[in-house]
C-alpha positions in Angstrom: 26.8 -13.6 -29.3 29.4 -12.5 -26.7 29.0 -13.6 -23.2 30.0 -11.6 -20.1 31.9 -13.2 -17.3 32.1 -12.0 -13.7 35.2 -10.0 -13.0 37.6 -11.6 -10.5 37.8 -8.2 -8.7 34.2 -7.0 -8.4 34.2 -3.3 -7.9 32.9 -2.0 -4.5 29.5 -0.5 -5.3 26.9 1.2 -3.1 23.4 0.4 -4.5 20.6 3.0 -4.1 16.9 2.4 -4.7 14.8 5.5 -5.2 11.2 6.1 -6.3 12.0 9.7 -7.1 14.8 11.0 -9.3 13.3 14.1 -11.0 13.9 17.0 -8.7 16.8 19.2 -7.5 16.7 17.9 -4.0 17.4 14.3 -5.2 20.1 15.6 -7.6 22.0 17.2 -4.7 21.4 14.1 -2.4 22.9 11.9 -5.2 25.8 14.2 -5.5 26.6 13.9 -1.8 26.3 10.2 -1.9 28.6 9.9 -4.9 31.2 12.2 -3.3 31.2 10.2 0.0 31.3 6.9 -1.9 34.3 8.0 -3.9 36.1 9.2 -0.8 35.7 5.7 0.7 36.7 3.8 -2.5 33.2 2.9 -3.6 31.1 3.6 -6.7 27.5 4.6 -6.7 24.7 2.8 -8.6 21.1 4.1 -8.6 18.1 1.9 -9.3 14.9 3.7 -10.2 12.1 2.1 -8.2 11.4 0.6 -4.7 13.5 -2.2 -3.2 10.8 -4.7 -4.2 11.3 -3.7 -7.9 15.1 -4.1 -7.5 14.7 -7.6 -6.1 12.1 -8.7 -8.7 14.2 -7.5 -11.6 17.3 -9.0 -10.1 19.7 -6.4 -11.4 23.0 -5.7 -9.7 22.3 -8.1 -6.8 25.8 -9.4 -6.9 27.3 -6.1 -7.9 26.4 -4.1 -4.8 27.9 -4.4 -1.4 25.0 -2.8 0.4 21.8 -0.8 -0.2 20.4 2.7 0.6 16.6 2.6 0.4 15.2 6.1 -0.3 11.7 7.2 0.6 10.2 3.7 0.9 11.1 0.4 2.5 8.6 -1.6 0.3 10.3 -5.0 -0.2 13.5 -4.0 1.6 13.4 -6.9 4.0 13.2 -9.4 1.2 16.0 -7.6 -0.7 18.2 -8.0 2.4 17.6 -11.7 2.7 21.2 -12.3 1.4 22.5 -10.6 4.5 23.7 -7.4 3.0 23.4 -4.2 5.1 21.2 -1.3 4.3 20.6 2.3 5.4 17.1 3.9 5.1 16.9 7.4 3.7 13.9 9.6 4.7 11.6 6.6 5.2 10.2 4.6 8.2 12.5 2.4 10.2 12.7 -1.4 9.6 12.9 -2.5 13.1 16.4 -2.0 14.5 18.3 -3.7 11.6 18.9 -0.7 9.4 20.0 2.8 10.6 17.9 5.7 9.3 19.1 9.0 8.0 16.5 11.8 7.6 15.8 15.5 8.1 15.2 17.0 11.5 11.5 17.4 10.7 10.0 17.9 14.2 12.3 20.7 15.4 12.2 22.4 12.0 8.4 22.6 11.9 8.3 23.8 15.5 10.6 26.7 14.5 8.5 27.5 11.5 5.3 27.6 13.5 7.0 29.6 16.2 8.0 32.2 13.6 4.6 32.4 12.0 2.8 32.8 15.4 5.3 35.4 16.5 4.2 37.6 13.6 0.5 37.2 14.4 -0.7 34.1 12.5 -3.3 31.8 14.1 -5.2 30.2 11.2 -2.3 28.1 9.7 -2.8 25.3 7.2 -0.4 22.4 6.4 -0.2 20.7 3.0 1.9 17.7 2.1 1.9 14.5 0.1 -0.2 12.0 2.0 1.9 8.9 0.9 5.3 10.3 1.8 6.8 9.4 5.3 8.7 12.7 5.5 5.5 14.7 4.8 3.6 12.6 7.3 6.2 13.2 10.0 6.1 17.0 9.3 2.3 16.7 9.5 2.6 15.2 13.0 5.1 17.9 14.0 2.6 20.5 12.7 -0.2 19.2 14.9 2.0 19.1 18.0 3.4 22.6 17.4 0.0 24.0 16.9 -1.5 22.2 19.9 1.4 23.3 22.1 0.4 26.9 21.4 -3.3 26.3 21.9 -4.1 26.6 18.2 -6.5 24.4 16.1 -5.2 21.7 13.8 -8.3 21.4 11.6 -6.4 22.9 8.7 -3.9 20.0 8.5 -4.7 19.1 4.8 -2.3 16.3 4.4 -5.0 13.9 3.2 -6.1 16.3 0.5 -2.9 16.2 -1.5 -1.7 13.1 -3.4 1.3 14.7 -5.1 3.9 17.2 -4.2 4.6 19.0 -7.5 4.1 22.6 -8.4 1.4 22.1 -11.0 -0.6 19.6 -8.9 -0.5 21.8 -5.8 -1.5 24.8 -7.8 -4.6 23.1 -9.2 -5.6 21.5 -5.9 -5.0 24.6 -3.7 -6.9 26.7 -6.2 -10.0 24.4 -5.8 -9.8 24.8 -2.1 -9.7 28.6 -2.4 -12.5 28.7 -4.9 -14.6 26.5 -2.5 -13.7 28.0 0.9 -12.3 31.5 0.1 -9.5 32.7 2.3 -9.6 29.9 4.8 -6.2 30.5 6.4 -3.7 33.3 6.9 -0.6 31.2 6.5 0.4 27.9 4.7 3.1 25.6 5.8 4.0 23.4 2.8 5.8 20.1 3.1 8.3 21.1 0.4 9.2 24.1 -1.7 7.5 22.9 -4.9 4.2 22.7 -3.0 4.8 26.1 -1.5 5.5 27.6 -5.0 2.3 25.9 -6.3 0.3 27.4 -3.4 1.7 30.9 -4.1 0.7 30.6 -7.7 -2.8 29.5 -6.8 -3.2 32.2 -4.1 -2.3 34.9 -6.6 -4.5 33.5 -9.4 -7.4 33.6 -6.9 -6.9 37.3 -6.4 -5.1 37.2 -3.0 -1.7 38.6 -2.2 1.3 36.9 -0.8 2.2 37.5 2.0 -0.3 40.3 2.8 -3.4 38.1 2.6 -1.8 34.6 3.0 1.8 33.9 4.0 3.5 30.8 2.5 6.5 28.9 3.8 8.2 25.8 2.4 10.8 23.2 3.2 14.1 22.3 1.5 15.3 25.6 0.0 15.7 24.4 -3.6 17.2 26.8 -6.1 13.8 28.1 -7.3 12.9 29.2 -3.7 15.0 32.3 -3.8 13.8 33.2 -7.4 10.1 32.8 -7.1 7.8 35.9 -6.5 7.9 36.6 -3.7 11.1 34.9 -2.5 10.2 31.9 -0.4 10.7 31.6 3.3 11.7 28.0 3.9 13.6 25.5 6.1 16.9 24.9 4.3 17.8 21.2 4.2 21.2 20.0 3.2 20.5 17.2 0.8 24.1 16.7 0.0 24.8 16.2 3.7 21.9 13.8 4.0 23.2 11.8 1.1 26.8 11.8 2.4 25.6 10.7 5.9 23.7 7.8 4.4 26.7 6.5 2.5 29.0 7.0 5.5 26.6 5.0 7.7 26.4 2.2 5.1 30.2 1.9 4.5 30.7 1.9 8.3 28.4 -1.1 8.5 30.4 -2.8 5.8 33.5 -2.1 7.8 31.9 -3.6 10.9 31.4 -0.2 12.6 27.9 0.0 14.3 26.0 3.3 13.9 26.2 5.6 16.9 22.4 6.0 16.9 19.4 4.3 15.2 18.1 7.5 13.6 20.4 10.3 12.5 18.7 13.6 12.1 20.3 16.2 9.9 19.3 19.7 11.1 17.7 22.3 8.9 18.1 26.1 8.8 15.3 28.6 8.8 15.8 31.0 5.9 13.5 34.1 6.1 12.4 35.7 2.9 9.4 37.9 1.9 6.8 35.2 1.4 6.0 35.0 5.1 5.7 38.8 5.6 6.1 40.4 9.0 9.0 42.4 7.8 11.0 39.2 7.7 14.3 39.6 5.8 17.6 38.2 6.6 20.5 39.6 4.6 22.6 36.6 5.2 23.4 33.8 7.6 25.5 34.5 10.6 28.9 32.7 10.5 29.1 30.2 13.4 31.5 30.8 16.2 35.0 29.7 15.3 35.1 27.4 18.3 32.2 25.4 17.0 33.8 24.7 13.6 36.4 22.2 14.7 39.8 22.0 13.1 39.6 22.3 9.4 43.3 22.9 9.0 45.0 25.9 7.7 44.4 26.7 4.0 47.1 26.1 1.5 49.3 29.2 1.5 49.2 29.7 5.3 50.0 33.1 6.7 48.3 33.5 10.1 45.4 32.6 12.3 43.1 35.3 10.8 43.6 33.7 7.4 42.8 30.2 8.7 39.7 31.6 10.5 38.4 33.4 7.4 38.9 30.4 5.3 36.9 28.3 7.8 34.2 30.8 8.1 33.7 31.1 4.3 33.4 27.4 4.1 31.0 27.3 7.0 28.8 29.9 5.3 28.5 27.7 2.2 28.0 24.4 4.1 25.5 26.0 6.5 25.5 26.3 10.3 24.8 22.6 11.0 27.9 20.5 11.2 27.8 17.0 9.9 26.3 14.3 12.2 29.5 12.5 11.6 31.4 15.2 13.5 33.7 16.1 10.6 33.0 19.5 9.1 33.7 19.4 5.4 35.9 21.7 3.5 33.5 22.3 0.6 35.2 25.4 -0.9 38.9 24.9 -0.9 39.2 27.7 -3.5 38.4 30.2 -0.7 42.2 30.1 -0.2 42.5 32.3 -3.3 40.4 35.0 -1.7 42.1 34.7 1.7 45.5 34.8 0.2 44.5 37.8 -1.9 43.4 39.8 1.1 46.6 39.0 2.8 48.5 40.2 -0.3 46.6 43.5 -0.3 47.4 44.0 3.4 51.1 43.4 2.9 51.5 45.0 -0.5 52.5 41.9 -2.6 50.8 40.9 -5.8 47.2 39.8 -5.3 45.3 37.3 -7.5 44.0 38.8 -10.7 40.3 39.2 -11.6 40.2 36.0 -13.6 41.6 33.9 -10.8 39.1 35.3 -8.4 36.2 34.6 -10.8 37.3 31.0 -11.0 37.3 30.7 -7.2 33.8 32.2 -7.0 32.6 29.9 -9.8 33.5 27.0 -7.6 31.7 28.6 -4.6 28.5 29.1 -6.6 28.4 25.5 -7.7 28.0 24.7 -4.0 25.5 27.4 -3.1 23.9 30.1 -5.3 21.8 31.5 -2.4 21.9 35.3 -2.6 22.0 35.5 1.3 25.1 33.3 1.4 26.9 35.2 -1.3 26.2 38.5 0.4 27.3 37.1 3.8 30.6 36.0 2.2 31.3 39.5 1.0 30.4 41.0 4.4 32.7 38.5 6.2 35.6 39.4 3.9 35.0 43.1 4.5 34.7 42.7 8.3 37.9 40.7 8.3 39.6 43.3 6.2 38.5 46.1 8.5 39.8 44.2 11.6 43.2 43.6 9.9 43.5 47.2 8.7 43.3 48.4 12.3 46.8 47.0 12.8 48.2 47.3 9.2 51.7 48.9 9.2 51.6 50.2 5.6 49.9 53.6 5.2 48.5 52.7 1.7 47.1 49.4 2.9 43.6 50.8 3.1 43.7 51.8 -0.5 45.0 48.4 -1.6 42.4 46.6 0.5 39.6 48.8 -0.9 40.8 48.0 -4.4 41.0 44.3 -3.7 37.5 44.2 -2.1 36.1 45.9 -5.1 37.8 43.3 -7.3 36.3 40.6 -5.1 32.8 42.1 -5.5 33.2 42.3 -9.3 34.6 38.8 -9.5 31.6 37.5 -7.5 29.1 39.4 -9.7 30.7 38.1 -12.9 30.6 34.6 -11.5 26.9 35.0 -10.6 26.1 36.4 -14.0 28.0 33.5 -15.7 26.1 31.0 -13.5 22.8 32.6 -14.5 23.6 32.7 -18.2 24.7 29.1 -18.0 21.3 28.3 -16.5 19.5 30.2 -19.3 21.6 28.5 -22.0 20.9 25.2 -20.3 17.1 25.9 -20.4 17.4 26.9 -24.1 19.2 23.7 -24.9 16.7 21.8 -22.8 13.8 23.2 -24.8 15.5 22.4 -28.1 16.5 19.0 -26.9 13.0 18.2 -25.7 11.6 19.1 -29.1 14.2 17.1 -31.0 14.0 14.1 -28.6 10.2 14.1 -28.7 10.2 14.1 -32.5 13.0 11.5 -32.7 11.5 9.1 -30.1 8.0 9.3 -31.7 9.4 8.5 -35.2 10.7 5.3 -36.8 14.2 6.7 -36.8 14.7 5.6 -33.2 14.7 2.0 -34.5 16.0 2.3 -38.0 19.0 4.3 -37.0 20.2 4.4 -33.4 17.9 4.1 -30.4 20.3 6.3 -28.3 20.9 9.0 -30.9 18.7 11.4 -28.9 21.3 11.5 -26.1 23.5 13.6 -28.3 21.1 16.4 -27.7 21.7 16.2 -23.9 24.7 16.6 -21.6 24.4 12.9 -20.5 27.8 11.3 -20.9 26.8 7.6 -21.1 23.8 5.6 -22.3 23.1 1.9 -22.7 20.0 -0.1 -23.6 20.1 -3.7 -22.4 17.2 -6.0 -23.3 16.2 -9.3 -21.6 17.6 -12.3 -23.4 14.9 -14.7 -24.9 16.4 -17.6 -23.0 18.0 -17.5 -19.5 21.7 -18.3 -19.0 23.2 -21.0 -16.8 22.7 -18.8 -13.7 19.4 -17.3 -14.5 18.0 -14.3 -16.5 20.5 -12.4 -18.6 20.5 -9.1 -20.4 21.8 -8.5 -23.9 23.5 -5.1 -24.4 21.8 -3.8 -27.6 23.0 -0.2 -27.9 25.6 2.1 -26.2 26.3 5.8 -26.4 29.3 7.5 -24.9 30.7 11.0 -25.3 34.1 9.9 -24.1 35.0 6.2 -23.8 34.7 3.8 -26.6 32.5 1.0 -25.3 31.1 -0.3 -28.6 32.7 -3.6 -27.9 30.0 -4.2 -25.3 27.3 -4.4 -27.9 25.9 -7.9 -28.2 27.3 -9.0 -24.8 25.1 -11.2 -22.6 25.4 -10.2 -18.9 23.8 -12.1 -16.0 21.2 -9.8 -14.5 22.7 -10.0 -11.0 26.0 -8.8 -12.4 24.6 -5.9 -14.5 26.0 -3.3 -15.2 29.4 -4.6 -16.3 32.5 -3.0 -14.9 33.1 -1.2 -18.3 29.9 0.7 -18.0 30.6 1.8 -14.4 34.0 3.0 -15.6 32.6 4.8 -18.6 30.3 6.9 -16.4 33.5 8.7 -15.3 33.4 8.0 -11.6 35.9 10.8 -10.8 33.5 13.4 -12.2 30.9 15.0 -9.8 28.0 13.1 -11.6 30.0 10.0 -12.5 27.5 7.4 -11.4 25.0 5.1 -13.2 21.3 5.2 -13.0 19.3 2.1 -14.1 15.8 3.0 -15.4 13.4 0.0 -16.1 12.1 -0.1 -19.7 8.8 -1.5 -18.6 5.1 -0.9 -18.4 2.3 -2.7 -16.7 2.2 -5.4 -19.5 5.8 -5.9 -20.5 9.4 -5.6 -19.3 11.8 -5.1 -22.2 15.0 -4.4 -20.2 16.9 -1.5 -18.8 18.2 2.0 -19.8 21.5 2.8 -18.1 22.5 6.5 -18.0 25.6 8.1 -16.6 26.7 11.7 -16.0 23.1 13.0 -15.4 23.2 15.9 -13.0 25.2 18.3 -15.2 24.1 21.6 -16.8 20.3 21.7 -17.2 20.0 18.6 -15.1 21.4 20.3 -12.0 18.1 21.8 -11.0 15.5 19.7 -12.7 15.5 16.1 -13.7 11.9 16.0 -14.9 13.1 15.7 -18.6 14.7 12.4 -17.7 11.4 11.0 -16.6 9.7 12.3 -19.7 12.4 10.9 -22.0 12.3 7.6 -20.3 8.5 7.5 -20.8 8.9 8.4 -24.5 11.5 5.7 -24.9 9.1 3.2 -23.3 6.4 4.5 -25.6 8.7 3.9 -28.5 9.2 0.3 -27.4 5.4 -0.1 -27.1 4.9 1.4 -30.6 7.7 -0.8 -32.1 6.2 -3.9 -30.5 2.7 -2.9 -31.7 4.0 -2.3 -35.2 5.7 -5.7 -35.2 2.4 -7.3 -34.0 0.5 -5.4 -36.7 3.0 -6.5 -39.3 2.8 -10.1 -38.2 -1.0 -9.9 -38.2 -0.9 -8.3 -41.6 1.3 -11.1 -42.9 -0.9 -13.7 -41.3 -4.0 -12.1 -42.9 -2.3 -11.8 -46.3 -1.3 -15.5 -46.1 -4.9 -16.4 -45.1 -6.2 -14.3 -48.0 -4.0 -16.1 -50.4 -5.1 -19.5 -49.0 -8.7 -18.3 -49.3 -8.2 -17.2 -52.9 -6.6 -20.6 -53.7 -9.5 -22.4 -52.0 -12.0 -20.2 -53.8 -10.4 -21.0 -57.1 -10.5 -24.7 -56.3 -14.2 -24.3 -55.3 -14.9 -22.5 -58.5 -13.3 -25.2 -60.5 -15.2 -27.9 -58.6 -18.4 -25.9 -58.9 -18.0 -25.4 -62.6 -15.6 -28.1 -63.9 -14.6 -27.9 -67.6 -14.1 -31.4 -69.0 -12.9 -32.2 -72.6 -15.5 -34.9 -73.4 -14.7 -35.4 -77.1 -12.5 -33.7 -79.6 -14.0 -30.2 -79.9 -16.6 -31.0 -77.2 -16.6 -29.6 -73.6 -18.7 -30.9 -70.8 -19.5 -28.6 -67.9 -21.5 -30.2 -65.0 -23.5 -27.8 -62.9 -24.7 -28.7 -59.4 -26.8 -26.5 -57.1 -28.7 -23.3 -57.6 -27.5 -20.7 -60.1 -27.5 -17.1 -58.8 -26.0 -14.1 -60.5 -22.5 -14.7 -59.2 -22.6 -18.4 -60.2 -24.0 -17.4 -63.7 -21.0 -15.1 -64.2 -18.7 -17.9 -63.1 -20.3 -20.3 -65.6 -19.9 -17.7 -68.4 -16.2 -17.1 -67.6 -15.6 -20.9 -67.4 -17.3 -21.6 -70.8 -15.6 -18.8 -72.6 -12.2 -19.7 -71.1 -12.6 -23.4 -71.9 -13.7 -22.7 -75.5 -10.8 -20.4 -76.1 -8.3 -22.8 -74.4 -9.5 -26.1 -76.0 -10.7 -24.7 -79.4 -14.0 -26.3 -78.7 -16.9 -26.1 -81.1 -19.6 -27.5 -78.8 -20.3 -27.0 -75.1 -22.6 -29.3 -73.1 -24.0 -27.7 -70.0 -25.2 -30.6 -67.8 -28.0 -29.2 -65.6 -29.0 -32.5 -64.1 -27.9 -31.3 -60.6 -29.7 -28.0 -60.9 -32.9 -28.1 -58.9 -34.8 -25.6 -61.0 -34.4 -23.0 -63.7 -36.1 -19.6 -63.2 -36.2 -16.6 -65.5 -32.9 -15.2 -64.2 -31.1 -18.6 -64.7 -32.6 -18.9 -68.2 -31.4 -15.4 -69.1 -27.9 -16.2 -67.9 -27.8 -19.4 -70.0 -29.0 -17.5 -73.0 -26.3 -14.9 -72.4 -23.7 -17.7 -72.2 -24.9 -19.2 -75.5 -24.8 -15.9 -77.2 -21.2 -15.2 -76.0 -20.1 -18.7 -77.0 -21.5 -18.3 -80.5 -19.3 -15.2 -80.9 -16.4 -17.6 -80.4 -17.7 -20.0 -83.1 -19.1 -22.7 -80.7 -22.6 -23.9 -79.8 -24.2 -24.5 -76.4 -26.5 -27.4 -75.5 -28.4 -28.1 -72.3 -28.1 -31.7 -71.0 -30.2 -33.4 -68.4 -33.4 -31.4 -68.7 -36.0 -33.6 -67.0 -39.8 -33.4 -67.2 -40.2 -31.2 -64.1 -37.6 -28.7 -65.3 -39.1 -28.7 -68.8 -42.6 -28.1 -67.4 -41.3 -25.3 -65.2 -39.7 -23.6 -68.1 -42.9 -23.8 -70.1 -44.9 -22.4 -67.3 -42.5 -19.4 -67.0 -42.5 -18.9 -70.7 -38.8 -19.3 -71.0 -37.4 -19.5 -74.5 -33.9 -20.9 -74.9 -33.4 -19.7 -78.5 -30.2 -21.0 -80.0 -29.7 -23.6 -77.4 -30.3 -27.3 -78.2 -31.6 -29.5 -75.4 -30.9 -33.1 -74.6 -32.7 -35.2 -72.0 -29.5 -37.0 -71.0 -25.8 -37.0 -71.5 -26.0 -40.3 -73.3 -28.4 -38.8 -75.8 -26.2 -35.9 -76.4 -23.1 -38.0 -76.9 -25.0 -40.3 -79.3 -26.2 -37.3 -81.3 -22.7 -35.7 -81.4 -21.0 -38.9 -82.6 -23.6 -39.3 -85.4 -23.7 -35.8 -86.7 -20.7 -33.9 -88.0 -19.8 -30.9 -85.7 
């Protein structure tokens, strides 16, 4: 077996522990973390589970330079016993040791309550996951906001909800409606998934949203703008949250203290139809140019208005809140194509063609597919064009600009349509993949062929199964790489390598995840249940295509793979038990044969004479055994006389006598005779009393008498 060695130049890795991986919010947060890590020369490694699990399993402890603990600090203090720094993401503080990055929950909830009360709501409920610190903090903010306005807080239902998924909330909220009827006029949900679940429950119960009950959420996930009705929500920037957490951690590694103990990333109120009150906001308002800072002129230059438009378009996509780091990001550099095109239309030079504009908007939509943002971008382009036309020297400039703006609208619509079709195709592939993967992982093929074959049905670029070695290595527990799958790099040489747990994953796996790609990081998923820990599943290139909005299939596939391990282990145990039982059966058969031979021994006494000594009672089974032994012995030895010694038989009843007569008759058919030996006075008296007749069977009182008789008379 190959053995892995620690690389002399260990890659710089940011470790992340997260108890949630399967929703779009986390996918975007991971993307922001990865982008920030790459910009600072680091790689990203996700570990599914709390810090306590990361420490207990011991994976990557010597790989990572520092940790980001997401949503829980359970075990974090012990994990940091080696002195590595950490940043806490949306979880309670751990004293003053670790800086915290989280959403601006208090102000966001106050703004939400302010809006709801401004349109007449007074009976407002709050729902959230009772075990999540973010939901708890929003619950506290809800109580304060309601109390500040003299409103009751009795409808804070935080303790009534244990999960924050759509299906769970739908079922739980429907029970509340069935029990209490229309108990509120508005619902503030701790996240968008809970809000969508509440909308479904309200409509199923026969109420209308927002006419009867208004609903607002938190996060602004992609589904928020597509649900019915579109959801009013507080738009978080999960990418910025993730980026900020990584920046804080790398600053700590560089010896730079955080500017504040807790960094709050602001959220934006997005008004849609679910809250009613005529609320509808066509698009966000671009921030004042002075608040944007210096992004630098776009490539291609050409004047201040072009620089300003470029910055405003980027600000619309990024949102109104600047990074807490004080460095606004240029998230859509392709906006330069649109800006340059408008300048070309104004001056009469060749403008970018439709395909080039479509590619630019493709890039924009990957950052934000919010309808409000896309509309605001068009409005900003048109407003800038109108201002520039006021001083345009060319008389036909208005016609050229009108044609260009029409081309921009068409390009954006085609990009949106392509994005939507891509999502539909992704869902179709996801459905097919789920069916194929479920069938594959629940069949024996996953073991007889290739345990990672199912990854070919997904967009995942890299997969690896590493199992715990039976014996630890010199430095402690080790993993053995059993299987690998890669759609790009050839990493088959890793199969069979032993890697110390604290140095897993090896550098080759990190590289094979394609770190330069937007989703080029590794996720380590424990292959374990409550009873057994088999090892780890490593996946790279997750958040692409159908994974962009929903990672729940990953959790399902991991569960299926663990179930496959359980089934394989159970089958092995059953096979081992079957083999053990088969061996025990064979031993029992051999023992039974020996017992039969001892219970009915066939002894060649004289030439042509067999002696069979019987001991113990003779039942039906024993009688059949005697018959088989006599016939077998006569045929084998060519005997002409069989002596059945019944000295050790306690008594002979009618059934025993009948079996002896049957044995004698069968023996005569083979040309031999049967005699009873050892018939004492008590046995003889009993046979007379029962009227037993042993016709055709001669009787001797003792073996000596029988032998004397046989040696005198010819046989």
